[in-house]
N, C-alpha and C positions, 0 to 999 in steps of 0.2 A: 505570485505564490501566496500572498499572503491573503489576496481575496478568496483562491480556491480554499485556502485553510479555513478562514473564515466560514465560508459555505460547507465545508464538512462540518465543524464544530456546531452549526446550526441545526444538522439535520439528524433524525434518528432512523430514518427510512433506510434500508441497506441497499436497495437497489440503487437511489439517488446518490447515496454516499459512497458506493462502489465505483459509479460512474465518475464522480469528481475526484474520487481518489485516483482514478486513472490518469485523468487529467493533470492533477498535481504531480504525480510521480514523473509523467511524459514532461511538465514544464520544468520540473528539477533536471531533468536531463538534459533539457534544453539548454539551462545555464552552464553546463559544463562545455558547450558549443564543440561538442566530439558528435560528427555525424553516426558516427558505428555505436556510441552509446546510445545515442536517442532511436536507432533502429532496433537495438538489443530492449530497449523498453518495449518499445512498439510492439515487438513480436511477442515479448513474454506476459504483458499485459493484455493481448488479444488470444493469445493460448492459455491463459489461465483466469480468464474472466469468469468463468462458473465457480472455479476455485475460489475467489476472492471474493466473490457473494457469498459462499459458504462460508468462509470464515467470518466475513463481516456480521453473519448471524450468530454468532457464537457470544452468547454472554452480554460482558463489557468490552468487548474486541473495538468494537467503533470508538467508545470514548479513551481507550488505553492507545489504540492506533492517534488519535486525535493529539493525546499528548506526546507521542512520539514524535508524530509531525512536525508540530511546534519544536520540541528540542533540534530536529533538523533543521527547520527553517531559520531558526535562531542563528545558530551555528553557521549557516550559508549568510545570513544577512549581516552578520559580524565579520565575514570573511575569513573566519577558521576553517580550515578545510579539515584539518585533523580530527578536530570536534564532531565535523558535518559526517565526516567517513563514519566514526565512530558510532555516531546517533543513528547511522543510515543502516550500519551493522547489527545494532542492536533490535532495529526496526525489525529487519529481515530475519533474524533470529526469532523473535516475538512471534512474527507471523507464521513461519515454519513450525514453531513450537504449537500454536493453537492448529496448524491444519493438522498435525499429527494426531489430535485428539476427536477428530470428526470420526463418526461411525461410518460404515459403508453406506448407511443409506442417505448421509449427509455431505458424503463426496463424491462429485459428480466425475471425478476419476475414475472410481470404481467400478470395473465392469460387471455387466448383469450377469447373475448368477445362472448356471447353465443347469 
């Protein structure tokens, strides 16, 4: 996890960052040793890859996400499940909030105009 986190912190390229972000979240799910959780993360990441990239391109989203990931990692490394869950919840809320700022042109889930 820490190696993936360091890799994300070193890049500013949204494409490379988004790929590493997906691996970070999958690895994080694997630490829970819950196969259903892993499958859910795999499915969500696959179905939301374009949206994840669009959000990563928003202003300082990558640096904010890196800080959020660092808080999640620290909580997991400390074995503090409640703090880890809280940090993950805050991260997800921040991503959703940022995604809601996308214009239709930026949002890959927007159907084409007819």
